[in-house]
VEXLO-63284 format. One record per atom (N, C-alpha, C): residue number from 1; x, y, z; chain; atom name; residue in three letters. Coordinates in nm, 3 decimals, decimal comma. Layout:
REM VEXLO-63284
 num       X       Y       Z cadena atomo residuo
 NUM       X       Y       Z      A    CA     ALA
...
REM end
This chain:
REM VEXLO-63284
 num       X       Y       Z cadena atomo residuo
   1  -2,952 -11,289   6,387      A     N     MET
   1  -2,858 -11,383   6,468      A    CA     MET
   1  -2,920 -11,422   6,587      A     C     MET
   2  -2,920 -11,530   6,650      A     N     THR
   2  -2,954 -11,564   6,772      A    CA     THR
   2  -2,849 -11,522   6,879      A     C     THR
   3  -2,891 -11,525   6,998      A     N     VAL
   3  -2,802 -11,507   7,120      A    CA     VAL
   3  -2,688 -11,599   7,137      A     C     VAL
   4  -2,711 -11,710   7,104      A     N     LYS
   4  -2,612 -11,812   7,094      A    CA     LYS
   4  -2,529 -11,786   6,993      A     C     LYS
   5  -2,555 -11,779   6,886      A     N     ASN
   5  -2,466 -11,742   6,767      A    CA     ASN
   5  -2,391 -11,613   6,775      A     C     ASN
   6  -2,458 -11,522   6,847      A     N     CYS
   6  -2,370 -11,390   6,878      A    CA     CYS
   6  -2,268 -11,394   6,950      A     C     CYS
   7  -2,284 -11,504   7,057      A     N     CYS
   7  -2,196 -11,520   7,185      A    CA     CYS
   7  -2,078 -11,596   7,112      A     C     CYS
   8  -2,098 -11,706   7,040      A     N     ILE
   8  -2,000 -11,772   6,940      A    CA     ILE
   8  -1,909 -11,684   6,850      A     C     ILE
   9  -1,977 -11,592   6,806      A     N     THR
   9  -1,920 -11,501   6,730      A    CA     THR
   9  -1,827 -11,428   6,786      A     C     THR
  10  -1,877 -11,370   6,889      A     N     LEU
  10  -1,780 -11,277   6,985      A    CA     LEU
  10  -1,651 -11,371   7,045      A     C     LEU
  11  -1,663 -11,464   7,078      A     N     LEU
  11  -1,565 -11,542   7,151      A    CA     LEU
  11  -1,456 -11,593   7,046      A     C     LEU
  12  -1,510 -11,622   6,892      A     N     LEU
  12  -1,431 -11,638   6,787      A    CA     LEU
  12  -1,350 -11,516   6,770      A     C     LEU
  13  -1,394 -11,413   6,734      A     N     ILE
  13  -1,338 -11,294   6,733      A    CA     ILE
  13  -1,230 -11,241   6,866      A     C     ILE
  14  -1,261 -11,249   6,979      A     N     ALA
  14  -1,176 -11,235   7,084      A    CA     ALA
  14  -1,072 -11,329   7,086      A     C     ALA
  15  -1,101 -11,465   7,059      A     N     GLY
  15  -0,997 -11,556   7,031      A    CA     GLY
  15  -0,894 -11,536   6,930      A     C     GLY
  16  -0,949 -11,484   6,815      A     N     ALA
  16  -0,859 -11,467   6,697      A    CA     ALA
  16  -0,773 -11,348   6,717      A     C     ALA
  17  -0,810 -11,237   6,816      A     N     GLY
  17  -0,693 -11,136   6,847      A    CA     GLY
  17  -0,591 -11,202   6,938      A     C     GLY
  18  -0,654 -11,291   7,010      A     N     ALA
  18  -0,565 -11,323   7,129      A    CA     ALA
  18  -0,435 -11,408   7,073      A     C     ALA
  19  -0,483 -11,480   6,963      A     N     ALA
  19  -0,394 -11,546   6,901      A    CA     ALA
  19  -0,300 -11,465   6,841      A     C     ALA
  20  -0,307 -11,347   6,806      A     N     HIS
  20  -0,202 -11,277   6,726      A    CA     HIS
  20  -0,121 -11,184   6,829      A     C     HIS
  21  -0,168 -11,192   6,963      A     N     ALA
  21  -0,078 -11,071   7,056      A    CA     ALA
  21  -0,060 -11,158   7,158      A     C     ALA
  22   0,055 -11,112   7,229      A     N     GLY
  22   0,084 -11,173   7,346      A    CA     GLY
  22   0,229 -11,105   7,397      A     C     GLY
  23   0,289 -11,172   7,473      A     N     THR
  23   0,432 -11,132   7,525      A    CA     THR
  23   0,529 -11,229   7,493      A     C     THR
  24   0,645 -11,200   7,511      A     N     PRO
  24   0,759 -11,282   7,479      A    CA     PRO
  24   0,750 -11,408   7,552      A     C     PRO
  25   0,691 -11,390   7,692      A     N     GLY
  25   0,671 -11,518   7,769      A    CA     GLY
  25   0,584 -11,608   7,741      A     C     GLY
  26   0,451 -11,539   7,704      A     N     SER
  26   0,348 -11,633   7,669      A    CA     SER
  26   0,390 -11,701   7,519      A     C     SER
  27   0,469 -11,652   7,437      A     N     LEU
  27   0,479 -11,705   7,304      A    CA     LEU
  27   0,576 -11,832   7,330      A     C     LEU
  28   0,692 -11,794   7,411      A     N     ALA
  28   0,789 -11,909   7,458      A    CA     ALA
  28   0,711 -12,010   7,523      A     C     ALA
  29   0,611 -11,994   7,611      A     N     SER
  29   0,543 -12,083   7,695      A    CA     SER
  29   0,475 -12,164   7,588      A     C     SER
  30   0,403 -12,102   7,474      A     N     GLY
  30   0,321 -12,182   7,376      A    CA     GLY
  30   0,410 -12,280   7,289      A     C     GLY
  31   0,540 -12,230   7,272      A     N     TYR
  31   0,643 -12,318   7,203      A    CA     TYR
  31   0,680 -12,423   7,265      A     C     TYR
  32   0,699 -12,399   7,412      A     N     ALA
  32   0,763 -12,503   7,501      A    CA     ALA
  32   0,669 -12,605   7,534      A     C     ALA
  33   0,520 -12,584   7,517      A     N     ALA
  33   0,422 -12,672   7,540      A    CA     ALA
  33   0,399 -12,768   7,413      A     C     ALA
  34   0,415 -12,684   7,283      A     N     GLU
  34   0,431 -12,770   7,185      A    CA     GLU
  34   0,547 -12,877   7,158      A     C     GLU
  35   0,686 -12,825   7,213      A     N     ALA
  35   0,799 -12,899   7,215      A    CA     ALA
  35   0,782 -13,018   7,318      A     C     ALA
  36   0,698 -12,978   7,422      A     N     ALA
  36   0,697 -13,097   7,558      A    CA     ALA
  36   0,605 -13,197   7,495      A     C     ALA
  37   0,533 -13,175   7,366      A     N     ARG
  37   0,455 -13,291   7,349      A    CA     ARG
  37   0,550 -13,393   7,270      A     C     ARG
  38   0,679 -13,359   7,193      A     N     SER
  38   0,763 -13,463   7,168      A    CA     SER
  38   0,880 -13,479   7,242      A     C     SER
  39   0,912 -13,398   7,364      A     N     VAL
  39   1,025 -13,410   7,449      A    CA     VAL
  39   0,947 -13,389   7,572      A     C     VAL
  40   0,892 -13,496   7,630      A     N     PRO
  40   0,825 -13,460   7,774      A    CA     PRO
  40   0,907 -13,394   7,886      A     C     PRO
  41   0,879 -13,305   7,931      A     N     GLY
  41   0,985 -13,214   8,049      A    CA     GLY
  41   1,034 -13,125   7,979      A     C     GLY
  42   1,041 -13,084   7,849      A     N     PHE
  42   1,096 -12,976   7,793      A    CA     PHE
  42   1,087 -12,847   7,862      A     C     PHE
  43   1,187 -12,781   7,891      A     N     THR
  43   1,195 -12,641   7,973      A    CA     THR
  43   1,275 -12,560   7,844      A     C     THR
  44   1,253 -12,431   7,825      A     N     PRO
  44   1,330 -12,359   7,727      A    CA     PRO
  44   1,452 -12,322   7,810      A     C     PRO
  45   1,551 -12,319   7,738      A     N     SER
  45   1,704 -12,272   7,789      A    CA     SER
  45   1,744 -12,164   7,709      A     C     SER
  46   1,790 -12,043   7,795      A     N     ALA
  46   1,844 -11,929   7,741      A    CA     ALA
  46   1,984 -11,949   7,686      A     C     ALA
  47   2,070 -12,070   7,761      A     N     GLU
  47   2,185 -12,128   7,700      A    CA     GLU
  47   2,190 -12,192   7,588      A     C     GLU
  48   2,079 -12,263   7,564      A     N     ARG
  48   2,081 -12,331   7,421      A    CA     ARG
  48   2,012 -12,248   7,298      A     C     ARG
  49   1,941 -12,125   7,361      A     N     GLY
  49   1,909 -12,014   7,269      A    CA     GLY
  49   2,021 -11,936   7,204      A     C     GLY
  50   2,129 -11,900   7,316      A     N     GLN
  50   2,224 -11,842   7,291      A    CA     GLN
  50   2,307 -11,915   7,163      A     C     GLN
  51   2,336 -12,054   7,190      A     N     ALA
  51   2,410 -12,118   7,104      A    CA     ALA
  51   2,359 -12,140   6,978      A     C     ALA
  52   2,226 -12,142   6,975      A     N     PHE
  52   2,128 -12,162   6,838      A    CA     PHE
  52   2,183 -12,027   6,753      A     C     PHE
  53   2,160 -11,898   6,839      A     N     PHE
  53   2,172 -11,773   6,786      A    CA     PHE
  53   2,306 -11,745   6,727      A     C     PHE
  54   2,412 -11,789   6,809      A     N     SER
  54   2,543 -11,769   6,779      A    CA     SER
  54   2,616 -11,878   6,661      A     C     SER
  55   2,568 -11,993   6,655      A     N     ARG
  55   2,611 -12,105   6,582      A    CA     ARG
  55   2,607 -12,074   6,424      A     C     ARG
  56   2,730 -12,088   6,366      A     N     ARG
  56   2,789 -12,043   6,244      A    CA     ARG
  56   2,720 -12,188   6,162      A     C     ARG
  57   2,675 -12,152   6,046      A     N     ARG
  57   2,586 -12,232   5,961      A    CA     ARG
  57   2,645 -12,223   5,810      A     C     ARG
  58   2,659 -12,330   5,732      A     N     ASP
  58   2,704 -12,299   5,596      A    CA     ASP
  58   2,601 -12,303   5,500      A     C     ASP
  59   2,474 -12,287   5,535      A     N     VAL
  59   2,359 -12,267   5,437      A    CA     VAL
  59   2,398 -12,155   5,353      A     C     VAL
  60   2,425 -12,027   5,406      A     N     SER
  60   2,439 -11,902   5,313      A    CA     SER
  60   2,586 -11,839   5,344      A     C     SER
  61   2,659 -11,793   5,260      A     N     PRO
  61   2,782 -11,768   5,272      A    CA     PRO
  61   2,753 -11,617   5,376      A     C     PRO
  62   2,673 -11,530   5,307      A     N     THR
  62   2,671 -11,429   5,368      A    CA     THR
  62   2,553 -11,421   5,528      A     C     THR
  63   2,472 -11,510   5,531      A     N     MET
  63   2,400 -11,507   5,650      A    CA     MET
  63   2,411 -11,659   5,737      A     C     MET
  64   2,555 -11,642   5,772      A     N     SER
  64   2,586 -11,775   5,856      A    CA     SER
  64   2,565 -11,814   6,016      A     C     SER
  65   2,493 -11,680   6,028      A     N     SER
  65   2,443 -11,729   6,196      A    CA     SER
  65   2,342 -11,610   6,199      A     C     SER
  66   2,258 -11,614   6,309      A     N     CYS
  66   2,154 -11,502   6,333      A    CA     CYS
  66   2,210 -11,380   6,354      A     C     CYS
  67   2,318 -11,428   6,452      A     N     ALA
  67   2,425 -11,274   6,487      A    CA     ALA
  67   2,462 -11,197   6,356      A     C     ALA
  68   2,462 -11,251   6,222      A     N     ALA
  68   2,536 -11,188   6,129      A    CA     ALA
  68   2,454 -11,092   6,112      A     C     ALA
  69   2,328 -11,073   6,114      A     N     CYS
  69   2,240 -10,960   6,082      A    CA     CYS
  69   2,234 -10,865   6,252      A     C     CYS
  70   2,189 -10,956   6,301      A     N     HIS
  70   2,142 -10,903   6,443      A    CA     HIS
  70   2,224 -10,877   6,552      A     C     HIS
  71   2,342 -10,847   6,508      A     N     SER
  71   2,460 -10,825   6,628      A    CA     SER
  71   2,484 -10,944   6,723      A     C     SER
  72   2,594 -10,941   6,764      A     N     GLU
  72   2,625 -11,047   6,902      A    CA     GLU
  72   2,545 -11,026   7,004      A     C     GLU
  73   2,487 -10,887   7,034      A     N     GLN
  73   2,413 -10,865   7,152      A    CA     GLN
  73   2,263 -10,834   7,111      A     C     GLN
  74   2,172 -10,930   7,151      A     N     PRO
  74   2,056 -10,901   7,105      A    CA     PRO
  74   1,996 -10,754   7,134      A     C     PRO
  75   2,039 -10,686   7,235      A     N     THR
  75   2,000 -10,558   7,312      A    CA     THR
  75   2,054 -10,470   7,177      A     C     THR
  76   2,127 -10,493   7,097      A     N     ASP
  76   2,181 -10,381   7,007      A    CA     ASP
  76   2,104 -10,381   6,869      A     C     ASP
  77   2,125 -10,282   6,794      A     N     GLU
  77   2,064 -10,270   6,671      A    CA     GLU
  77   2,157 -10,345   6,570      A     C     GLU
  78   2,081 -10,428   6,474      A     N     GLY
  78   2,168 -10,480   6,365      A    CA     GLY
  78   2,151 -10,404   6,226      A     C     GLY
  79   2,206 -10,486   6,135      A     N     ARG
  79   2,226 -10,441   6,018      A    CA     ARG
  79   2,201 -10,577   5,907      A     C     ARG
  80   2,126 -10,564   5,803      A     N     HIS
  80   2,092 -10,678   5,728      A    CA     HIS
  80   2,233 -10,700   5,663      A     C     HIS
  81   2,296 -10,778   5,619      A     N     VAL
  81   2,440 -10,817   5,566      A    CA     VAL
  81   2,415 -10,788   5,407      A     C     VAL
  82   2,286 -10,834   5,357      A     N     VAL
  82   2,292 -10,816   5,229      A    CA     VAL
  82   2,240 -10,673   5,180      A     C     VAL
  83   2,113 -10,622   5,220      A     N     THR
  83   2,054 -10,487   5,232      A    CA     THR
  83   2,127 -10,376   5,293      A     C     THR
  84   2,184 -10,410   5,403      A     N     ASN
  84   2,252 -10,303   5,478      A    CA     ASN
  84   2,130 -10,212   5,538      A     C     ASN
  85   2,014 -10,286   5,557      A     N     LYS
  85   1,884 -10,217   5,609      A    CA     LYS
  85   1,888 -10,215   5,772      A     C     LYS
  86   1,872 -10,138   5,835      A     N     ARG
  86   1,883 -10,119   5,999      A    CA     ARG
  86   1,782 -10,229   6,057      A     C     ARG
  87   1,828 -10,309   6,160      A     N     ILE
  87   1,729 -10,397   6,222      A    CA     ILE
  87   1,711 -10,358   6,353      A     C     ILE
  88   1,605 -10,331   6,422      A     N     ALA
  88   1,567 -10,277   6,542      A    CA     ALA
  88   1,636 -10,417   6,626      A     C     ALA
  89   1,674 -10,376   6,751      A     N     PRO
  89   1,721 -10,493   6,851      A    CA     PRO
  89   1,609 -10,592   6,862      A     C     PRO
  90   1,661 -10,721   6,881      A     N     LEU
  90   1,582 -10,835   6,871      A    CA     LEU
  90   1,515 -10,843   7,023      A     C     LEU
  91   1,594 -10,782   7,127      A     N     SER
  91   1,542 -10,834   7,255      A    CA     SER
  91   1,452 -10,731   7,318      A     C     SER
  92   1,330 -10,782   7,373      A     N     PRO
  92   1,204 -10,724   7,423      A    CA     PRO
  92   1,257 -10,639   7,549      A     C     PRO
  93   1,414 -10,653   7,608      A     N     VAL
  93   1,436 -10,573   7,703      A    CA     VAL
  93   1,472 -10,454   7,658      A     C     VAL
  94   1,502 -10,412   7,533      A     N     THR
  94   1,543 -10,270   7,478      A    CA     THR
  94   1,445 -10,260   7,356      A     C     THR
  95   1,354 -10,346   7,319      A     N     ASN
  95   1,261 -10,308   7,217      A    CA     ASN
  95   1,115 -10,388   7,248      A     C     ASN
  96   1,065 -10,329   7,330      A     N     PRO
  96   0,925 -10,394   7,373      A    CA     PRO
  96   0,806 -10,438   7,272      A     C     PRO
  97   0,867 -10,411   7,136      A     N     ASP
  97   0,736 -10,446   7,027      A    CA     ASP
  97   0,764 -10,589   6,981      A     C     ASP
  98   0,916 -10,626   7,017      A     N     ARG
  98   0,956 -10,771   6,983      A    CA     ARG
  98   0,870 -10,891   7,052      A     C     ARG
  99   0,824 -10,976   6,999      A     N     PHE
  99   0,744 -11,100   7,050      A    CA     PHE
  99   0,643 -11,058   7,101      A     C     PHE
 100   0,526 -10,980   7,052      A     N     THR
 100   0,409 -10,956   7,087      A    CA     THR
 100   0,299 -10,997   6,994      A     C     THR
 101   0,358 -11,019   6,867      A     N     SER
 101   0,267 -11,070   6,766      A    CA     SER
 101   0,290 -11,196   6,740      A     C     SER
 102   0,227 -11,309   6,727      A     N     SER
 102   0,242 -11,438   6,712      A    CA     SER
 102   0,265 -11,449   6,547      A     C     SER
 103   0,178 -11,382   6,481      A     N     ALA
 103   0,185 -11,355   6,327      A    CA     ALA
 103   0,316 -11,314   6,284      A     C     ALA
 104   0,358 -11,217   6,338      A     N     LYS
 104   0,483 -11,173   6,289      A    CA     LYS
 104   0,632 -11,252   6,345      A     C     LYS
 105   0,590 -11,323   6,461      A     N     VAL
 105   0,693 -11,403   6,507      A    CA     VAL
 105   0,718 -11,541   6,412      A     C     VAL
 106   0,600 -11,596   6,386      A     N     GLU
 106   0,615 -11,684   6,287      A    CA     GLU
 106   0,642 -11,651   6,139      A     C     GLU
 107   0,610 -11,546   6,092      A     N     LYS
 107   0,659 -11,485   5,983      A    CA     LYS
 107   0,799 -11,471   5,971      A     C     LYS
 108   0,866 -11,411   6,083      A     N     TRP
 108   1,025 -11,398   6,070      A    CA     TRP
 108   1,091 -11,551   6,101      A     C     TRP
 109   1,034 -11,604   6,181      A     N     PHE
 109   1,114 -11,760   6,221      A    CA     PHE
 109   1,104 -11,820   6,079      A     C     PHE
 110   0,968 -11,838   6,002      A     N     ARG
 110   0,980 -11,902   5,905      A    CA     ARG
 110   1,091 -11,863   5,804      A     C     ARG
 111   1,095 -11,723   5,773      A     N     ARG
 111   1,167 -11,676   5,654      A    CA     ARG
 111   1,323 -11,690   5,715      A     C     ARG
 112   1,381 -11,631   5,838      A     N     ASN
 112   1,502 -11,624   5,877      A    CA     ASN
 112   1,546 -11,791   5,925      A     C     ASN
 113   1,484 -11,862   5,948      A     N     CYS
 113   1,523 -12,001   5,986      A    CA     CYS
 113   1,545 -12,081   5,813      A     C     CYS
 114   1,478 -12,060   5,725      A     N     GLN
 114   1,528 -12,090   5,591      A    CA     GLN
 114   1,646 -12,033   5,547      A     C     GLN
 115   1,646 -11,915   5,573      A     N     GLU
 115   1,787 -11,849   5,481      A    CA     GLU
 115   1,898 -11,868   5,600      A     C     GLU
 116   1,911 -11,896   5,716      A     N     VAL
 116   2,008 -11,918   5,792      A    CA     VAL
 116   2,024 -12,065   5,831      A     C     VAL
 117   1,921 -12,136   5,872      A     N     VAL
 117   1,927 -12,268   5,909      A    CA     VAL
 117   1,917 -12,359   5,799      A     C     VAL
 118   1,840 -12,322   5,716      A     N     GLY
 118   1,805 -12,405   5,602      A    CA     GLY
 118   1,691 -12,481   5,580      A     C     GLY
 119   1,606 -12,455   5,702      A     N     ARG
 119   1,496 -12,541   5,744      A    CA     ARG
 119   1,420 -12,484   5,844      A     C     ARG
 120   1,264 -12,524   5,862      A     N     GLU
 120   1,198 -12,429   5,955      A    CA     GLU
 120   1,264 -12,487   6,083      A     C     GLU
 121   1,248 -12,382   6,173      A     N     CYS
 121   1,283 -12,427   6,316      A    CA     CYS
 121   1,160 -12,482   6,394      A     C     CYS
 122   1,236 -12,572   6,494      A     N     VAL
 122   1,130 -12,651   6,566      A    CA     VAL
 122   1,085 -12,579   6,692      A     C     VAL
 123   0,974 -12,604   6,743      A     N     ALA
 123   0,929 -12,527   6,861      A    CA     ALA
 123   1,038 -12,513   6,970      A     C     ALA
 124   1,090 -12,619   6,990      A     N     ALA
 124   1,191 -12,624   7,107      A    CA     ALA
 124   1,312 -12,518   7,067      A     C     ALA
 125   1,332 -12,493   6,943      A     N     GLU
 125   1,441 -12,385   6,880      A    CA     GLU
 125   1,390 -12,249   6,928      A     C     GLU
 126   1,249 -12,265   6,876      A     N     LYS
 126   1,195 -12,097   6,902      A    CA     LYS
 126   1,185 -12,063   7,044      A     C     LYS
 127   1,134 -12,169   7,118      A     N     ALA
 127   1,126 -12,132   7,277      A    CA     ALA
 127   1,285 -12,094   7,325      A     C     ALA
 128   1,342 -12,163   7,299      A     N     ASP
 128   1,484 -12,126   7,360      A    CA     ASP
 128   1,540 -11,998   7,309      A     C     ASP
 129   1,523 -11,950   7,161      A     N     PHE
 129   1,566 -11,849   7,116      A    CA     PHE
 129   1,503 -11,723   7,191      A     C     PHE
 130   1,382 -11,749   7,223      A     N     ILE
 130   1,296 -11,622   7,286      A    CA     ILE
 130   1,330 -11,633   7,426      A     C     ILE
 131   1,359 -11,743   7,493      A     N     GLN
 131   1,423 -11,721   7,605      A    CA     GLN
 131   1,549 -11,659   7,629      A     C     GLN
 132   1,621 -11,671   7,538      A     N     PHE
 132   1,755 -11,611   7,532      A    CA     PHE
 132   1,754 -11,459   7,503      A     C     PHE
 133   1,708 -11,431   7,373      A     N     VAL
 133   1,688 -11,269   7,351      A    CA     VAL
 133   1,597 -11,219   7,451      A     C     VAL
 134   1,526 -11,252   7,526      A     N     SER
 134   1,446 -11,202   7,632      A    CA     SER
 134   1,525 -11,169   7,748      A     C     SER
 135   1,641 -11,251   7,793      A     N     LYS
 135   1,734 -11,199   7,872      A    CA     LYS
 135   1,823 -11,074   7,840      A     C     LYS
 136   1,829 -11,093   7,712      A     N     GLY
 136   1,897 -10,947   7,660      A    CA     GLY
 136   2,041 -10,942   7,658      A     C     GLY
 137   2,129 -10,990   7,728      A     N     ILE
 137   2,262 -10,964   7,749      A    CA     ILE
 137   2,348 -11,101   7,715      A     C     ILE
 138   2,436 -11,121   7,621      A     N     THR
 138   2,515 -11,268   7,602      A    CA     THR
 138   2,655 -11,257   7,692      A     C     THR
 139   2,679 -11,143   7,729      A     N     LYS
 139   2,829 -11,135   7,757      A    CA     LYS
 139   2,824 -11,164   7,922      A     C     LYS
REM end
């Protein structure tokens, strides 16, 4: 392997790790940047995120909102309404492991948005959601 190829390989490996780790702020910023491509000047809103989190939908009779499983307070523990399994708090304020892996975040957005919203969530919704849960308290 040449020195040039070695450096390129190391950059690719380092970049791959960076794509999977982050902070709630960096993930929200990435979604906000993606949203701004379609909505110039987009800024994440905790208020819109809270409305999205609390909104009741008719997609599933048991999972009518994010709060149905995650509790009204993102700082509190939740319970899955079907399996009754414990769900750790959503908020990185009380659960620092939340929103640190882009792969996990995408997995759960994809799954939960389909089940609750009935479609994939758009980047603006994801940015607003992370902004909201990062604040921690809804009252």
